[in-house]
N, C-alpha and C positions, 0 to 999 in steps of 0.2 A: 669498862670502869664502874664499878657498882656502887655509889653512898646511900648512906647512915638514915635516906629520910622517908622510909616505908610505912604508914599507918597513919601518915600526916595528909592534910588533904591542901588541893591546890583551885586554885581557878585558873584556866587558862582564858585568855579573851580571843577571837577570831579565829578558833580552834575546827570551823568547818574544813580547814582547808591550808596547804601550803605550811608554814612555817606553826603555826599555832595547832595544825592536830599533829605537827613532829612533836611538837612539844608535850602535847598530852600524850600521847603514843610512849613516848622516852620516859615522864616518869612517872604512867602505869607500871613502867615494865622496873619500877624502884618499887613498887607496892605503894605507891600514893595512890590518895583516892582524888580521882578529879574529875571537877566539875566543866562541862563544855559549854562555853558561851560563843554566842552567834547571834546575831537574825536570819542565818540562814540554816531550817530548821533540816533541810535533808542532808542538805552536806553535815550538820552536826551530829544528827542520828548516825549517818554512817562513822565520826570518829569513835561516838559511844561503843559499836557495832563492833568495830576494828578492835578495841580495847577488849571489849569482852569476849571478843573470838580466841584471843590470846593470854585467857585468863585474869586480863586486870578488871576495876572497878572504875564505873565512872558512872555521869550522871548529864544529861543535856541541859542546858535553861537558854529559852530563847530569852535575848539580851541585846538591846540596841544601846551600846555604852552611850549614846550622846543626852540619853533619855535618863535624870538622874531616877526616878521613881523604878524603873527597869533594874540600871546598878543595885538601887539598894537594895530590892525583891531577889535577886540573883546572890548580894551577900547573905541574907537572912535565909535563905532556902538554904545557900549552902552551910552553913553553920546549924540549920534544923537538922539539915541531911548527916551530917556527918559529925557533928558534936564542937566543932572546929573548923578554924583557917590559920594555917602557916605558910601559903607556898601560892606564889603570883608570877603569871605571866601576863602582863597588859600587852597584847598583839595585834589588836583589832585596830584596823586602819583601812582608808580608802583613795587609792590614786587622786580621785578626779579627774575632769576634763583637761586638755593639752592647750594651752594657749599662752598667749606675753601677758606680763604685769597687766599692760594696759588694758586686757584685751578681758580678762575675767569678769565673768559675771557674780554678783554679789551670792546669787543661789550657789554656784558653786565654791564660793570664798566658803563661806559659813558651812556647806556638808561635810567639808573636806578639814575645816579645822572643829565642827563640834566632834565630830568621829574620833578623828586623830591625836588633837590636843585636849581639850575639853573631856573628851573621855577616859583617856588617861587621868585628868587630876581628878575627876567624878569616880572612877575606880579606885583612884588611891585614897580618896576622902570618905570610903564606907570600907574599904578592905583594911584601915590601918587599927580602926577602931577591935575592928576584930582578932585583929593578929593582938592588939593590945590588950583583949582580953586573954588571949590563949597564952598569953607570955614570949612570945617569941615570932617572927618572921623574916620574909625574905621575900621581895620583890624583884622582879624584871623587868624595867619597860620598854618597849620594840624601838629604836630610834633606827638611825640609816647612816650608809657613808651621805645620804643626802642632807644630812642633818649636821653637815659641816663643809660644805660646798655651796656654790649659788648655779649648780647644775641639775634643772628640774624644773617644774613648776612652783609657781609663788607659792601656793598656797600649802602645798605637799612639802615642800623644801622648807617652810617657817614653821608646820608644827614637827616637823624632826629636827628640828633648831629648839623648836619651843620644850619639847619631850625632854631632850636632854636636862635643861633648867628643871624641871618639876620633878628630875632625878635627883639633881645634886641638892635641892631645897629639901625636898624630903630626908635626905641620905642625912644632912646635916641635923636637922629637927629630933628624928626619930632612933639617929643613933646610941644613943643611951638607955633608949629604953629596949632595946634587944630587936629592933627591924633593921633589916639592912634594903639599900634600894641602888640598885642599879642597871644600867641600858647597856644592850647589844647593838652594836650597829652593824646588819647584815648589809655586805653587798651585792651583786645581780645574783638572785638566788629562783633555782627552777621551781615557778608556784604558777597560779593563773596571771597573778600581777602581771609577771614578765611575759607570758605567752600575750596576752593584751599588748605588751609595746612592741613584740619580736613581729607582732602580725602587723600592728601598723605600719613599723618600717624595718625590715627586717634587715637591711645592710647595716644602718644607723645601730640598731641592734648588736650584733654582730660585732661588730665595732669597738662598742665600749664593752664586750664581756672581755674581749681580746685587751681591753688595756691594762685590768691586771697583771701583776707578773703571775699568778698560776695560770692564767689565759684559759679560763673557763667560768661556767656558772657555778656553785654550793648548791649545795643537796638539803630539803628542806634538816634534814637530820641535822646536818654539823651545825646548823642554829641548836635544834631542840637538846643539842649533848653541849652544846655551852650555856645554853642558859639552865639547864639541869644542874651543871658543876656550880654556875652562881647560886643556884639556891639552894646548896647544902653544904653541909659545914666544913666541908674542904676547903670552900672561900668564905671562910669564916673572918676575913681579918680585911674584906674586899665590901664595901660601900663608897657610894657616889662615885662610881667610877663607871666609864665607857666603852665597851670591848670590842672592837676591830673581828667581826668575819667576813674578810672580805674579800680573799684569796689576793690580800697586797694592794689594794687599789688603793688606799689610802699611805700607803709609804712611798707613792709617786713622789 
C-alpha cells in the first residue's frame, strides 16, 4: 500500500538499525525526505546509503536525544536542509542493564530515563514548533508491550509507560493545531536489542517469543509499515492512540 506523503520531510531517531532503519526506509519508499538521527554514526550512514541506493533522499544527523542542544540542532538542520518538518518517528531508546528494582544503579536509571523518556519529550519539544510552522504534523513515538506490563527491568518499563503518557498529553494539546500524536507498541522484534536478550538467556528468550499467539518474532519492517500508516493521511482520525504490533501478545 502506498500513502500520499511524498515530498514531506521526516525525522526518524534511532534509525541506525532495527525498527528505526526500517521506518526510515519505508518512508523513503513513499518519497519522503528522511533525516536519519542516531548516535551511531556508522550505522546511520549505512541507513542513508541503503535509502540512496534505492533512489530515496536521506541525510544523517548525529544526535544524542538526551542532549537538548543536539536535538535542537537536529530539527534546525532538518528544516534548513528540506524547508519543513511534517513527520516524525521518535524511536531512539536503550534497554540498559538488567537488574531488579533495588539493584539498579543511579547511573543506569539516569541513562535509560534520559534517553528513552526525556529524549522523546525533548524531541517533541523542538519538533512540534517546526510542525506548527509547517501547518501540519504527525508524530509516532515508540513505546512497547513493556509499557503496559511490569515485565522487564524497572527503568525500561517505566520509560515505556511514560512515553504513552507523553503521547496522549501532546495529542490532546495539539489536536486543534493539526498535529496528530500516536504511539506504537512493538512486541519482540528481530533487532540488535533482541539479539542481546537472546544471547544472555536463549531458553527464556525463546519461551517469551512463543508466548505470543503468532508464535514468532516480528520483523522491523512490520513496525515500519505500521508507523508509515500512522504518519499518513490514511490515519487522519487517529491520535492519542497506542497501536499494538506484537503478534497478539497483549491479547493474552
